[in-house]
C-alpha positions as CSV (number, residue, x, y, z in Angstrom):
1,M,-69.6,-15.2,15.6
2,T,-66.3,-17.3,17.5
3,K,-65.0,-17.7,14.5
4,L,-65.1,-14.0,13.6
5,F,-63.6,-13.4,17.2
6,H,-60.6,-15.8,16.8
7,L,-59.9,-14.0,13.2
8,S,-60.0,-10.5,14.8
9,L,-57.6,-11.9,17.5
10,I,-55.4,-12.8,15.1
11,V,-55.0,-10.2,12.7
12,L,-54.6,-7.9,15.9
13,C,-52.0,-9.9,17.2
14,C,-50.3,-9.6,13.7
15,F,-50.8,-6.3,14.0
16,T,-48.8,-5.8,17.1
17,V,-46.4,-7.9,16.2
18,N,-45.3,-6.1,12.9
19,L,-45.8,-2.8,15.1
20,H,-43.2,-3.9,17.7
21,S,-40.8,-5.1,15.0
22,Q,-40.8,-1.8,13.1
23,N,-40.5,0.0,16.7
24,T,-37.2,-2.1,17.1
25,I,-36.0,-0.8,13.9
26,K,-36.6,2.7,14.2
27,E,-35.0,2.2,18.0
28,A,-31.8,0.8,16.2
29,S,-29.0,3.4,16.1
30,K,-26.4,4.2,13.3
31,E,-23.3,5.6,13.5
32,P,-20.1,6.3,10.6
33,L,-17.6,3.3,10.7
34,T,-14.1,4.9,10.5
35,I,-10.9,3.2,10.6
36,G,-8.8,6.6,10.5
37,D,-8.5,9.8,8.3
38,A,-8.7,10.9,5.0
39,V,-6.4,14.3,4.6
40,T,-6.0,16.4,1.9
41,L,-2.8,17.6,1.1
42,S,-2.4,20.9,-0.5
43,S,1.1,20.3,-2.6
44,K,3.3,23.5,-3.3
45,I,5.5,20.8,-5.4
46,L,2.9,18.8,-7.4
47,S,0.7,22.3,-7.4
48,E,-2.6,20.4,-6.5
49,D,-4.4,18.9,-3.8
50,R,-3.7,15.0,-3.3
51,M,-5.5,12.7,-0.8
52,L,-4.0,10.4,1.9
53,N,-5.8,8.0,3.3
54,I,-5.0,7.0,6.9
55,Y,-5.5,3.9,8.8
56,L,-4.9,4.3,12.6
57,P,-4.7,0.7,14.4
58,E,-6.8,-0.4,17.3
59,G,-6.5,1.7,20.1
60,Y,-4.4,4.3,18.7
61,K,-4.7,7.9,20.8
62,A,-2.6,10.9,19.9
63,Q,-2.0,11.7,23.2
64,D,-0.1,8.2,23.8
65,T,3.5,7.6,24.1
66,L,3.4,4.7,21.7
67,K,4.9,4.6,18.4
68,Y,4.0,3.0,15.4
69,P,5.6,2.1,11.9
70,V,4.6,3.4,9.0
71,L,3.6,1.8,6.0
72,Y,3.2,3.8,3.0
73,V,0.9,2.3,0.1
74,L,1.2,3.9,-3.4
75,D,-1.9,3.2,-5.6
76,G,-3.7,4.1,-2.1
77,T,-6.8,5.0,-3.4
78,M,-10.2,4.0,-1.8
79,N,-10.8,1.4,-4.9
80,E,-7.6,0.7,-5.1
81,D,-5.0,-1.2,-3.0
82,F,-5.6,0.9,0.4
83,L,-8.3,-1.5,2.0
84,H,-7.0,-4.5,1.5
85,I,-3.5,-3.7,2.5
86,V,-5.2,-2.5,5.5
87,G,-6.9,-5.5,6.3
88,L,-3.7,-7.7,5.6
89,T,-2.0,-5.5,8.4
90,Q,-4.5,-5.7,10.9
91,F,-5.1,-10.0,10.5
92,F,-1.0,-9.7,10.6
93,N,-0.9,-7.7,13.8
94,L,-3.6,-10.0,15.3
95,Q,-2.1,-13.7,14.5
96,Y,1.2,-12.7,13.9
97,T,4.2,-10.8,15.4
98,M,3.4,-7.9,13.5
99,P,3.2,-4.9,15.4
100,K,0.9,-2.3,15.0
101,T,1.1,-0.4,11.9
102,I,0.0,3.1,10.7
103,V,-0.8,2.7,7.2
104,V,-0.8,5.4,4.4
105,G,-2.6,5.0,1.3
106,I,-1.2,7.6,-1.3
107,A,-4.2,8.3,-3.8
108,N,-3.4,8.4,-7.1
109,I,-4.6,11.5,-9.6
110,D,-2.2,10.3,-12.9
111,R,0.1,7.5,-12.0
112,K,1.5,7.2,-15.3
113,R,3.0,10.4,-14.4
114,D,3.6,10.3,-11.1
115,F,5.5,6.7,-11.5
116,T,7.6,7.4,-14.2
117,F,10.9,8.8,-15.2
118,P,11.5,10.5,-18.5
119,T,11.9,8.9,-21.3
120,T,13.1,9.1,-25.1
121,D,11.5,6.6,-26.1
122,K,8.9,8.2,-29.0
123,S,6.3,4.7,-28.8
124,L,6.5,4.9,-25.0
125,K,6.0,9.5,-25.0
126,A,3.2,8.4,-27.5
127,D,1.5,5.9,-25.1
128,Y,2.1,8.0,-21.7
129,P,1.5,11.5,-23.1
130,T,1.7,12.8,-19.5
131,T,5.3,10.6,-18.5
132,G,7.9,11.5,-16.7
133,S,7.6,13.3,-13.1
134,S,8.7,10.5,-10.9
135,I,11.2,12.8,-9.2
136,K,8.9,15.3,-8.5
137,F,6.7,12.9,-6.9
138,I,9.8,11.7,-4.8
139,T,10.5,15.1,-3.4
140,F,6.4,15.4,-2.7
141,L,6.7,12.2,-0.5
142,E,10.2,13.0,1.0
143,K,9.3,17.2,1.7
144,E,5.5,16.8,2.6
145,V,3.7,13.7,3.1
146,Q,6.3,12.0,5.7
147,P,6.9,15.2,7.5
148,Y,3.2,15.4,7.4
149,I,2.8,12.2,8.7
150,E,5.5,12.5,11.4
151,K,4.2,15.7,12.6
152,N,0.8,14.8,13.2
153,Y,0.9,11.0,14.3
154,N,3.4,8.8,16.9
155,T,5.6,7.4,14.2
156,T,8.7,5.1,15.0
157,H,11.5,5.5,12.7
158,T,10.8,2.5,10.4
159,K,8.9,3.6,7.1
160,M,7.8,1.0,4.9
161,I,6.6,1.3,0.9
162,I,4.8,-1.3,-1.2
163,G,4.7,-0.6,-5.2
164,Q,2.9,-2.8,-8.0
165,S,3.7,-2.3,-11.6
166,L,4.6,1.4,-12.4
167,G,4.4,2.0,-8.3
168,G,7.2,-0.8,-8.8
169,L,9.1,1.0,-10.5
170,L,8.6,3.8,-8.7
171,A,9.7,1.9,-5.4
172,T,13.0,0.7,-7.3
173,E,13.9,4.2,-8.4
174,I,13.2,5.9,-4.8
175,L,15.8,2.5,-3.2
176,L,18.4,3.0,-6.3
177,K,18.5,7.0,-5.9
178,R,16.8,7.7,-2.7
179,T,17.3,4.8,-0.3
180,E,17.0,6.4,3.1
181,L,13.7,7.6,2.4
182,F,12.3,3.8,3.4
183,T,13.5,1.0,5.6
184,H,11.5,-2.0,4.2
185,Y,10.8,-2.1,0.3
186,F,8.1,-4.2,-1.2
187,I,8.8,-4.3,-4.9
188,I,6.0,-6.4,-6.5
189,S,5.9,-6.9,-10.6
190,P,7.7,-4.1,-11.1
191,S,7.6,-2.1,-15.1
192,L,11.4,-2.4,-15.5
193,W,10.8,-2.5,-19.1
194,W,10.4,1.2,-19.1
195,D,12.6,3.1,-21.0
196,N,14.6,-0.3,-22.6
197,E,15.3,-1.1,-19.3
198,S,17.5,1.9,-18.4
199,M,16.8,1.6,-15.0
200,L,17.5,-1.9,-14.5
201,K,20.8,-1.4,-16.5
202,E,22.0,1.3,-13.9
203,A,20.6,-0.1,-11.0
204,E,23.9,-2.0,-9.8
205,A,26.1,1.5,-10.2
206,Y,23.0,3.2,-8.6
207,F,22.8,0.5,-5.3
208,K,26.9,0.4,-5.2
209,A,27.0,4.0,-4.4
210,Q,24.4,4.1,-2.0
211,K,25.9,3.9,2.1
212,D,25.6,0.5,3.8
213,Q,21.9,1.2,5.8
214,E,19.5,-1.3,8.0
215,L,17.1,-2.0,5.2
216,Y,15.1,-4.7,4.0
217,V,13.7,-5.8,0.5
218,Y,11.4,-7.8,-1.1
219,V,10.9,-8.1,-4.7
220,S,8.0,-10.6,-6.0
221,V,6.4,-11.1,-9.1
222,G,4.1,-14.0,-11.1
223,T,3.2,-15.5,-14.4
224,E,3.6,-12.3,-15.9
225,G,5.8,-12.9,-19.4
226,Q,9.5,-13.5,-19.8
227,V,9.9,-9.7,-19.6
228,M,8.8,-8.9,-16.8
229,E,9.7,-11.8,-15.1
230,S,13.1,-12.2,-15.5
231,E,13.1,-8.2,-15.0
232,A,12.5,-9.3,-11.4
233,K,14.7,-11.8,-11.1
234,K,17.3,-10.1,-12.2
235,L,16.4,-6.6,-9.5
236,S,16.8,-9.4,-7.2
237,E,20.3,-10.8,-7.9
238,I,21.9,-7.2,-8.2
239,L,20.7,-6.5,-4.7
240,K,22.2,-9.8,-3.6
241,R,25.3,-9.4,-5.2
242,S,25.7,-5.8,-3.9
243,N,27.1,-7.7,-0.5
244,K,25.9,-5.0,2.1
245,K,25.9,-5.7,5.4
246,K,23.0,-4.5,6.6
247,L,21.0,-5.6,3.7
248,K,18.1,-8.3,4.2
249,T,16.8,-9.0,0.7
250,D,14.1,-11.8,-0.6
251,F,12.8,-12.8,-3.7
252,K,9.3,-14.6,-4.5
253,F,8.0,-16.3,-7.6
254,L,4.5,-17.0,-7.5
255,P,3.7,-18.8,-10.2
256,D,0.1,-19.2,-9.6
257,E,-0.5,-15.2,-10.1
258,N,-0.8,-13.1,-12.7
259,H,-0.3,-9.2,-12.8
260,A,-3.9,-8.7,-11.9
261,S,-3.8,-10.9,-8.6
262,I,-0.2,-10.5,-7.4
263,L,-0.1,-8.1,-4.9
264,H,-2.8,-9.1,-2.4
265,Q,-0.7,-12.8,-2.1
266,S,2.4,-11.4,-2.7
267,M,2.6,-9.5,0.3
268,N,0.8,-12.3,2.5
269,E,4.3,-13.9,1.8
270,A,5.8,-10.9,2.2
271,F,4.6,-10.0,5.8
272,K,5.2,-13.9,6.4
273,L,8.7,-13.8,5.9
274,L,9.2,-11.2,8.3
275,W,6.9,-11.8,11.1
276,S,6.0,-15.5,12.7
277,L,3.0,-16.7,13.9
278,K,2.3,-16.1,17.2
279,E,1.9,-18.9,20.0
């Protein structure tokens, strides 16, 4: 009888503990984790809806007088480069002297269409059948994306852009043809082979024609084959030869990175060149 009583007491205690645990779980609250805004722009220029993923730094308040630089990320879809660039930005604000920064990721629909200029190369046209709309996309950035961000968020005059691969080709085209659209260009492993290197061949003349303005250009490449490596280096050399007094430019070769791994490490190195560790 005593054993039966003790056994019943143990079962009752276990039931009570389990019930308490269930009640504790039920009492836990849950809410969405929000780091900014997801905005759908109805673009008249592109004749389609485009998604912007927008990171707002800690403490951001629309009614504040504080203003923030803006970092625009090509390939800015949630499952592409947006989140890890946001993470780097937050880390460099926390541990380095990088100011709090708004990050705008421009989500892709057809990057081969948007990031390339027209080509007469038949093989490229066959491989990239939708190609050739970069000017339209640049106009979209200038006339719709930047005005929307500047109207709806507290921004400074600092506008940065990150582009890798075909995104690096587009960033190079903006740098050469519409330099004034951004103050900082991060050009990673640019696909300057496009159209038989026509952009690279014309780069010196394009850049010389641009007015001298406050500008930072960072070019980097990893172990990505002789063509891409030499093209990135040539672009950097053209920038250095321009002798523009207000231009600051850096080049980084990252031998331990390939085309798939380079972006994150390259931007880590770029941010280190611009901002120092906090004391």
